[in-house]
C-alpha positions as protocol buffer text, in pm:
chain_id: "A"
residue {
  index: 1
  type: UNK
  ca { x: 442 y: -906 z: 2294 }
}
residue {
  index: 2
  type: UNK
  ca { x: 379 y: -559 z: 2435 }
}
residue {
  index: 3
  type: UNK
  ca { x: 34 y: -615 z: 2585 }
}
residue {
  index: 4
  type: UNK
  ca { x: -9 y: -249 z: 2680 }
}
residue {
  index: 5
  type: UNK
  ca { x: 75 y: -122 z: 2331 }
}
residue {
  index: 6
  type: UNK
  ca { x: -165 y: -370 z: 2171 }
}
residue {
  index: 7
  type: UNK
  ca { x: -421 y: -388 z: 2452 }
}
residue {
  index: 8
  type: UNK
  ca { x: -715 y: -246 z: 2256 }
}
residue {
  index: 9
  type: UNK
  ca { x: -635 y: -456 z: 1950 }
}
residue {
  index: 10
  type: UNK
  ca { x: -604 y: -775 z: 2155 }
}
residue {
  index: 11
  type: UNK
  ca { x: -942 y: -705 z: 2313 }
}
residue {
  index: 12
  type: UNK
  ca { x: -1088 y: -691 z: 1962 }
}
residue {
  index: 13
  type: UNK
  ca { x: -919 y: -979 z: 1780 }
}
residue {
  index: 14
  type: UNK
  ca { x: -762 y: -1188 z: 2059 }
}
residue {
  index: 15
  type: UNK
  ca { x: -403 y: -1280 z: 2150 }
}
residue {
  index: 16
  type: UNK
  ca { x: -370 y: -1558 z: 1893 }
}
residue {
  index: 17
  type: UNK
  ca { x: -460 y: -1330 z: 1604 }
}
residue {
  index: 18
  type: UNK
  ca { x: -225 y: -1067 z: 1746 }
}
residue {
  index: 19
  type: UNK
  ca { x: 60 y: -1318 z: 1746 }
}
residue {
  index: 20
  type: UNK
  ca { x: -20 y: -1407 z: 1386 }
}
residue {
  index: 21
  type: UNK
  ca { x: 7 y: -1042 z: 1281 }
}
residue {
  index: 22
  type: UNK
  ca { x: 338 y: -1008 z: 1462 }
}
residue {
  index: 23
  type: UNK
  ca { x: 477 y: -1300 z: 1261 }
}
residue {
  index: 24
  type: UNK
  ca { x: 364 y: -1166 z: 922 }
}
residue {
  index: 25
  type: UNK
  ca { x: 583 y: -999 z: 661 }
}
residue {
  index: 26
  type: UNK
  ca { x: 431 y: -734 z: 437 }
}
residue {
  index: 27
  type: UNK
  ca { x: 607 y: -566 z: 145 }
}
residue {
  index: 28
  type: UNK
  ca { x: 469 y: -216 z: 86 }
}
residue {
  index: 29
  type: UNK
  ca { x: 574 y: -55 z: -240 }
}
residue {
  index: 30
  type: UNK
  ca { x: 497 y: 318 z: -255 }
}
residue {
  index: 31
  type: UNK
  ca { x: 486 y: 553 z: 44 }
}
residue {
  index: 32
  type: UNK
  ca { x: 279 y: 839 z: -98 }
}
residue {
  index: 33
  type: UNK
  ca { x: -79 y: 945 z: -37 }
}
residue {
  index: 34
  type: UNK
  ca { x: -212 y: 589 z: -29 }
}
residue {
  index: 35
  type: UNK
  ca { x: 95 y: 399 z: 86 }
}
residue {
  index: 36
  type: UNK
  ca { x: 175 y: 622 z: 381 }
}
residue {
  index: 37
  type: UNK
  ca { x: -169 y: 556 z: 530 }
}
residue {
  index: 38
  type: UNK
  ca { x: -135 y: 184 z: 461 }
}
residue {
  index: 39
  type: UNK
  ca { x: 190 y: 199 z: 654 }
}
residue {
  index: 40
  type: UNK
  ca { x: 36 y: 387 z: 946 }
}
residue {
  index: 41
  type: UNK
  ca { x: -239 y: 130 z: 988 }
}
residue {
  index: 42
  type: UNK
  ca { x: -9 y: -172 z: 950 }
}
residue {
  index: 43
  type: UNK
  ca { x: 238 y: -38 z: 1205 }
}
residue {
  index: 44
  type: UNK
  ca { x: -28 y: 48 z: 1462 }
}
residue {
  index: 45
  type: UNK
  ca { x: -201 y: -289 z: 1409 }
}
residue {
  index: 46
  type: UNK
  ca { x: 118 y: -473 z: 1502 }
}
residue {
  index: 47
  type: UNK
  ca { x: 246 y: -624 z: 1177 }
}
residue {
  index: 48
  type: UNK
  ca { x: 584 y: -758 z: 1284 }
}
residue {
  index: 49
  type: UNK
  ca { x: 789 y: -736 z: 964 }
}
residue {
  index: 50
  type: UNK
  ca { x: 772 y: -459 z: 705 }
}
residue {
  index: 51
  type: UNK
  ca { x: 965 y: -412 z: 382 }
}
residue {
  index: 52
  type: UNK
  ca { x: 919 y: -53 z: 263 }
}
residue {
  index: 53
  type: UNK
  ca { x: 1001 y: 59 z: -89 }
}
residue {
  index: 54
  type: UNK
  ca { x: 1008 y: 406 z: -245 }
}
residue {
  index: 55
  type: UNK
  ca { x: 1266 y: 615 z: -431 }
}
residue {
  index: 56
  type: UNK
  ca { x: 1137 y: 969 z: -381 }
}
residue {
  index: 57
  type: UNK
  ca { x: 1209 y: 1247 z: -134 }
}
residue {
  index: 58
  type: UNK
  ca { x: 936 y: 1432 z: 52 }
}
residue {
  index: 59
  type: UNK
  ca { x: 836 y: 1760 z: -110 }
}
residue {
  index: 60
  type: UNK
  ca { x: 627 y: 2048 z: 21 }
}
residue {
  index: 61
  type: UNK
  ca { x: 352 y: 1964 z: -229 }
}
residue {
  index: 62
  type: UNK
  ca { x: 312 y: 1624 z: -58 }
}
residue {
  index: 63
  type: UNK
  ca { x: 192 y: 1778 z: 268 }
}
residue {
  index: 64
  type: UNK
  ca { x: -171 y: 1805 z: 156 }
}
residue {
  index: 65
  type: UNK
  ca { x: -219 y: 1425 z: 147 }
}
residue {
  index: 66
  type: UNK
  ca { x: 78 y: 1221 z: 274 }
}
residue {
  index: 67
  type: UNK
  ca { x: 107 y: 1140 z: 643 }
}
residue {
  index: 68
  type: UNK
  ca { x: 488 y: 1125 z: 627 }
}
residue {
  index: 69
  type: UNK
  ca { x: 504 y: 1474 z: 478 }
}
residue {
  index: 70
  type: UNK
  ca { x: 559 y: 1754 z: 729 }
}
residue {
  index: 71
  type: UNK
  ca { x: 758 y: 2074 z: 710 }
}
residue {
  index: 72
  type: UNK
  ca { x: 1012 y: 1899 z: 932 }
}
residue {
  index: 73
  type: UNK
  ca { x: 1051 y: 1608 z: 687 }
}
residue {
  index: 74
  type: UNK
  ca { x: 1079 y: 1801 z: 358 }
}
residue {
  index: 75
  type: UNK
  ca { x: 1385 y: 1677 z: 171 }
}
residue {
  index: 76
  type: UNK
  ca { x: 1401 y: 1343 z: 353 }
}
residue {
  index: 77
  type: UNK
  ca { x: 1381 y: 1017 z: 167 }
}
residue {
  index: 78
  type: UNK
  ca { x: 1033 y: 876 z: 216 }
}
residue {
  index: 79
  type: UNK
  ca { x: 1185 y: 546 z: 321 }
}
residue {
  index: 80
  type: UNK
  ca { x: 1389 y: 716 z: 595 }
}
residue {
  index: 81
  type: UNK
  ca { x: 1089 y: 914 z: 721 }
}
residue {
  index: 82
  type: UNK
  ca { x: 884 y: 593 z: 718 }
}
residue {
  index: 83
  type: UNK
  ca { x: 1148 y: 400 z: 914 }
}
residue {
  index: 84
  type: UNK
  ca { x: 1165 y: 668 z: 1183 }
}
residue {
  index: 85
  type: UNK
  ca { x: 786 y: 689 z: 1214 }
}
residue {
  index: 86
  type: UNK
  ca { x: 735 y: 313 z: 1233 }
}
residue {
  index: 87
  type: UNK
  ca { x: 1004 y: 274 z: 1498 }
}
residue {
  index: 88
  type: UNK
  ca { x: 846 y: 558 z: 1698 }
}
residue {
  index: 89
  type: UNK
  ca { x: 509 y: 380 z: 1682 }
}
residue {
  index: 90
  type: UNK
  ca { x: 647 y: 37 z: 1768 }
}
residue {
  index: 91
  type: UNK
  ca { x: 1023 y: -16 z: 1816 }
}
residue {
  index: 92
  type: UNK
  ca { x: 970 y: -392 z: 1799 }
}
residue {
  index: 93
  type: UNK
  ca { x: 875 y: -397 z: 1431 }
}
residue {
  index: 94
  type: UNK
  ca { x: 1143 y: -530 z: 1196 }
}
residue {
  index: 95
  type: UNK
  ca { x: 1176 y: -273 z: 918 }
}
residue {
  index: 96
  type: UNK
  ca { x: 1373 y: -314 z: 596 }
}
residue {
  index: 97
  type: UNK
  ca { x: 1388 y: -23 z: 351 }
}
residue {
  index: 98
  type: UNK
  ca { x: 1475 y: -3 z: -19 }
}
residue {
  index: 99
  type: UNK
  ca { x: 1526 y: 342 z: -167 }
}
residue {
  index: 100
  type: UNK
  ca { x: 1480 y: 235 z: -529 }
}
residue {
  index: 101
  type: UNK
  ca { x: 1242 y: 251 z: -824 }
}
residue {
  index: 102
  type: UNK
  ca { x: 1095 y: -94 z: -882 }
}
residue {
  index: 103
  type: UNK
  ca { x: 1175 y: -261 z: -1212 }
}
residue {
  index: 104
  type: UNK
  ca { x: 1153 y: -613 z: -1348 }
}
residue {
  index: 105
  type: UNK
  ca { x: 1525 y: -660 z: -1282 }
}
residue {
  index: 106
  type: UNK
  ca { x: 1523 y: -570 z: -910 }
}
residue {
  index: 107
  type: UNK
  ca { x: 1189 y: -707 z: -788 }
}
residue {
  index: 108
  type: UNK
  ca { x: 1354 y: -1026 z: -665 }
}
residue {
  index: 109
  type: UNK
  ca { x: 1573 y: -820 z: -431 }
}
residue {
  index: 110
  type: UNK
  ca { x: 1267 y: -646 z: -284 }
}
residue {
  index: 111
  type: UNK
  ca { x: 1009 y: -921 z: -239 }
}
residue {
  index: 112
  type: UNK
  ca { x: 1141 y: -1216 z: -34 }
}
residue {
  index: 113
  type: UNK
  ca { x: 994 y: -1561 z: -97 }
}
residue {
  index: 114
  type: UNK
  ca { x: 858 y: -1567 z: 260 }
}
residue {
  index: 115
  type: UNK
  ca { x: 646 y: -1255 z: 205 }
}
residue {
  index: 116
  type: UNK
  ca { x: 287 y: -1292 z: 328 }
}
residue {
  index: 117
  type: UNK
  ca { x: 143 y: -997 z: 135 }
}
residue {
  index: 118
  type: UNK
  ca { x: 258 y: -745 z: -124 }
}
residue {
  index: 119
  type: UNK
  ca { x: 83 y: -409 z: -135 }
}
residue {
  index: 120
  type: UNK
  ca { x: 135 y: -204 z: -450 }
}
residue {
  index: 121
  type: UNK
  ca { x: 64 y: 166 z: -396 }
}
residue {
  index: 122
  type: UNK
  ca { x: 259 y: 317 z: -686 }
}
residue {
  index: 123
  type: UNK
  ca { x: 155 y: 505 z: -1001 }
}
residue {
  index: 124
  type: UNK
  ca { x: 380 y: 352 z: -1268 }
}
residue {
  index: 125
  type: UNK
  ca { x: 177 y: 115 z: -1486 }
}
residue {
  index: 126
  type: UNK
  ca { x: 478 y: -86 z: -1600 }
}
residue {
  index: 127
  type: UNK
  ca { x: 604 y: -133 z: -1245 }
}
residue {
  index: 128
  type: UNK
  ca { x: 255 y: -235 z: -1133 }
}
residue {
  index: 129
  type: UNK
  ca { x: 242 y: -500 z: -1401 }
}
residue {
  index: 130
  type: UNK
  ca { x: 591 y: -624 z: -1312 }
}
residue {
  index: 131
  type: UNK
  ca { x: 505 y: -642 z: -940 }
}
residue {
  index: 132
  type: UNK
  ca { x: 175 y: -821 z: -1002 }
}
residue {
  index: 133
  type: UNK
  ca { x: 329 y: -1068 z: -1246 }
}
residue {
  index: 134
  type: UNK
  ca { x: 617 y: -1149 z: -1011 }
}
residue {
  index: 135
  type: UNK
  ca { x: 391 y: -1194 z: -708 }
}
residue {
  index: 136
  type: UNK
  ca { x: 146 y: -1415 z: -895 }
}
residue {
  index: 137
  type: UNK
  ca { x: 426 y: -1630 z: -1034 }
}
residue {
  index: 138
  type: UNK
  ca { x: 565 y: -1673 z: -682 }
}
residue {
  index: 139
  type: UNK
  ca { x: 225 y: -1747 z: -532 }
}
residue {
  index: 140
  type: UNK
  ca { x: 245 y: -1444 z: -302 }
}
residue {
  index: 141
  type: UNK
  ca { x: -72 y: -1259 z: -203 }
}
residue {
  index: 142
  type: UNK
  ca { x: -93 y: -913 z: -358 }
}
residue {
  index: 143
  type: UNK
  ca { x: -332 y: -620 z: -367 }
}
residue {
  index: 144
  type: UNK
  ca { x: -278 y: -334 z: -610 }
}
residue {
  index: 145
  type: UNK
  ca { x: -415 y: 18 z: -574 }
}
residue {
  index: 146
  type: UNK
  ca { x: -566 y: 176 z: -882 }
}
residue {
  index: 147
  type: UNK
  ca { x: -624 y: 548 z: -930 }
}
residue {
  index: 148
  type: UNK
  ca { x: -715 y: 770 z: -635 }
}
residue {
  index: 149
  type: UNK
  ca { x: -618 y: 1107 z: -782 }
}
residue {
  index: 150
  type: UNK
  ca { x: -835 y: 1375 z: -945 }
}
residue {
  index: 151
  type: UNK
  ca { x: -1131 y: 1283 z: -722 }
}
residue {
  index: 152
  type: UNK
  ca { x: -1317 y: 1462 z: -442 }
}
residue {
  index: 153
  type: UNK
  ca { x: -1549 y: 1173 z: -350 }
}
residue {
  index: 154
  type: UNK
  ca { x: -1399 y: 913 z: -116 }
}
residue {
  index: 155
  type: UNK
  ca { x: -1711 y: 699 z: -84 }
}
residue {
  index: 156
  type: UNK
  ca { x: -1679 y: 494 z: -401 }
}
residue {
  index: 157
  type: UNK
  ca { x: -1378 y: 275 z: -325 }
}
residue {
  index: 158
  type: UNK
  ca { x: -1419 y: -100 z: -370 }
}
residue {
  index: 159
  type: UNK
  ca { x: -1193 y: -401 z: -333 }
}
residue {
  index: 160
  type: UNK
  ca { x: -1244 y: -667 z: -594 }
}
residue {
  index: 161
  type: UNK
  ca { x: -1048 y: -845 z: -867 }
}
residue {
  index: 162
  type: UNK
  ca { x: -909 y: -654 z: -1164 }
}
residue {
  index: 163
  type: UNK
  ca { x: -1148 y: -822 z: -1411 }
}
residue {
  index: 164
  type: UNK
  ca { x: -1448 y: -675 z: -1224 }
}
residue {
  index: 165
  type: UNK
  ca { x: -1332 y: -312 z: -1229 }
}
residue {
  index: 166
  type: UNK
  ca { x: -1496 y: -30 z: -1422 }
}
residue {
  index: 167
  type: UNK
  ca { x: -1491 y: 351 z: -1434 }
}
residue {
  index: 168
  type: UNK
  ca { x: -1125 y: 388 z: -1327 }
}
residue {
  index: 169
  type: UNK
  ca { x: -895 y: 485 z: -1620 }
}
residue {
  index: 170
  type: UNK
  ca { x: -587 y: 333 z: -1453 }
}
residue {
  index: 171
  type: UNK
  ca { x: -768 y: 6 z: -1381 }
}
residue {
  index: 172
  type: UNK
  ca { x: -875 y: -7 z: -1746 }
}
residue {
  index: 173
  type: UNK
  ca { x: -514 y: 13 z: -1866 }
}
residue {
  index: 174
  type: UNK
  ca { x: -387 y: -240 z: -1612 }
}
residue {
  index: 175
  type: UNK
  ca { x: -677 y: -476 z: -1680 }
}
residue {
  index: 176
  type: UNK
  ca { x: -607 y: -473 z: -2055 }
}
residue {
  index: 177
  type: UNK
  ca { x: -243 y: -570 z: -2008 }
}
residue {
  index: 178
  type: UNK
  ca { x: -311 y: -835 z: -1745 }
}
residue {
  index: 179
  type: UNK
  ca { x: -594 y: -986 z: -1945 }
}
residue {
  index: 180
  type: UNK
  ca { x: -363 y: -1022 z: -2245 }
}
residue {
  index: 181
  type: UNK
  ca { x: -134 y: -1228 z: -2020 }
}
residue {
  index: 182
  type: UNK
  ca { x: -420 y: -1436 z: -1881 }
}
residue {
  index: 183
  type: UNK
  ca { x: -404 y: -1276 z: -1535 }
}
residue {
  index: 184
  type: UNK
  ca { x: -748 y: -1192 z: -1395 }
}
residue {
  index: 185
  type: UNK
  ca { x: -770 y: -1286 z: -1027 }
}
residue {
  index: 186
  type: UNK
  ca { x: -567 y: -996 z: -888 }
}
residue {
  index: 187
  type: UNK
  ca { x: -705 y: -811 z: -587 }
}
residue {
  index: 188
  type: UNK
  ca { x: -730 y: -437 z: -645 }
}
residue {
  index: 189
  type: UNK
  ca { x: -877 y: -132 z: -483 }
}
residue {
  index: 190
  type: UNK
  ca { x: -1042 y: 105 z: -728 }
}
residue {
  index: 191
  type: UNK
  ca { x: -1290 y: 391 z: -726 }
}
residue {
  index: 192
  type: UNK
  ca { x: -1630 y: 389 z: -892 }
}
residue {
  index: 193
  type: UNK
  ca { x: -1637 y: 769 z: -872 }
}
residue {
  index: 194
  type: UNK
  ca { x: -1558 y: 980 z: -1177 }
}
residue {
  index: 195
  type: UNK
  ca { x: -1268 y: 1222 z: -1188 }
}
residue {
  index: 196
  type: UNK
  ca { x: -1337 y: 1587 z: -1112 }
}
residue {
  index: 197
  type: UNK
  ca { x: -1047 y: 1686 z: -1339 }
}
residue {
  index: 198
  type: UNK
  ca { x: -865 y: 1493 z: -1610 }
}
residue {
  index: 199
  type: UNK
  ca { x: -515 y: 1636 z: -1634 }
}
residue {
  index: 200
  type: UNK
  ca { x: -277 y: 1356 z: -1727 }
}
residue {
  index: 201
  type: UNK
  ca { x: 33 y: 1567 z: -1661 }
}
residue {
  index: 202
  type: UNK
  ca { x: -30 y: 1652 z: -1296 }
}
residue {
  index: 203
  type: UNK
  ca { x: -244 y: 1433 z: -1069 }
}
residue {
  index: 204
  type: UNK
  ca { x: -458 y: 1645 z: -838 }
}
residue {
  index: 205
  type: UNK
  ca { x: -550 y: 1520 z: -494 }
}
residue {
  index: 206
  type: UNK
  ca { x: -700 y: 1614 z: -158 }
}
residue {
  index: 207
  type: UNK
  ca { x: -633 y: 1493 z: 195 }
}
residue {
  index: 208
  type: UNK
  ca { x: -929 y: 1264 z: 257 }
}
residue {
  index: 209
  type: UNK
  ca { x: -934 y: 1058 z: -64 }
}
residue {
  index: 210
  type: UNK
  ca { x: -604 y: 863 z: -83 }
}
residue {
  index: 211
  type: UNK
  ca { x: -604 y: 824 z: 294 }
}
residue {
  index: 212
  type: UNK
  ca { x: -935 y: 634 z: 283 }
}
residue {
  index: 213
  type: UNK
  ca { x: -796 y: 409 z: 9 }
}
residue {
  index: 214
  type: UNK
  ca { x: -486 y: 336 z: 215 }
}
residue {
  index: 215
  type: UNK
  ca { x: -681 y: 250 z: 528 }
}
residue {
  index: 216
  type: UNK
  ca { x: -917 y: 26 z: 331 }
}
residue {
  index: 217
  type: UNK
  ca { x: -625 y: -166 z: 182 }
}
residue {
  index: 218
  type: UNK
  ca { x: -459 y: -206 z: 522 }
}
residue {
  index: 219
  type: UNK
  ca { x: -781 y: -329 z: 676 }
}
residue {
  index: 220
  type: UNK
  ca { x: -837 y: -578 z: 395 }
}
residue {
  index: 221
  type: UNK
  ca { x: -485 y: -720 z: 426 }
}
residue {
  index: 222
  type: UNK
  ca { x: -501 y: -746 z: 805 }
}
residue {
  index: 223
  type: UNK
  ca { x: -840 y: -922 z: 797 }
}
residue {
  index: 224
  type: UNK
  ca { x: -722 y: -1165 z: 531 }
}
residue {
  index: 225
  type: UNK
  ca { x: -412 y: -1258 z: 730 }
}
residue {
  index: 226
  type: UNK
  ca { x: -612 y: -1341 z: 1042 }
}
residue {
  index: 227
  type: UNK
  ca { x: -915 y: -1481 z: 856 }
}
residue {
  index: 228
  type: UNK
  ca { x: -1167 y: -1221 z: 976 }
}
């Protein structure tokens, strides 16, 4: 353990909790506006094993909200940019990357049986359902992010189970499908704030909204893993 790197964290949670975090494996699916901030917090908190999944390259239009997106990283695979950043934060973290779009047929290659937590930070409804279903069937902890786009208010995010969500259009769609399959006790982050715009073709976003969602998810997962 690098006591200097983690000195402030150890002062807060103690060495035993720090060791627990270093032994944990988290699968993070989606490295965009929400996922990139989840990644930042997990890496700096000392999670020891990360599996990072995304299939996209960084574009200039990502710079307004994604921490991995810089002019120097435009054109890079998000997974590659994430690997480099994590290793620069903490070279001791074990990082596995998958540059693929998640489908029902490849989930088993992405989520190992010894995973401690799955974090879903993607937009595709079908992939969300597939990830949630797989994780629940395997008994793996999962939290899924609902919609964060088209909003300017970052104060309405809540973490609860999917059956207790309201307001969020994405949560409504996911809830309907999961309920039909008898799945209700899935942890999700969603927003109680209404959308400023409702363009289904292009999701609008601003810097401070998805970042808050990502940090809230990371904090929730970290606290759950060390029972705080």
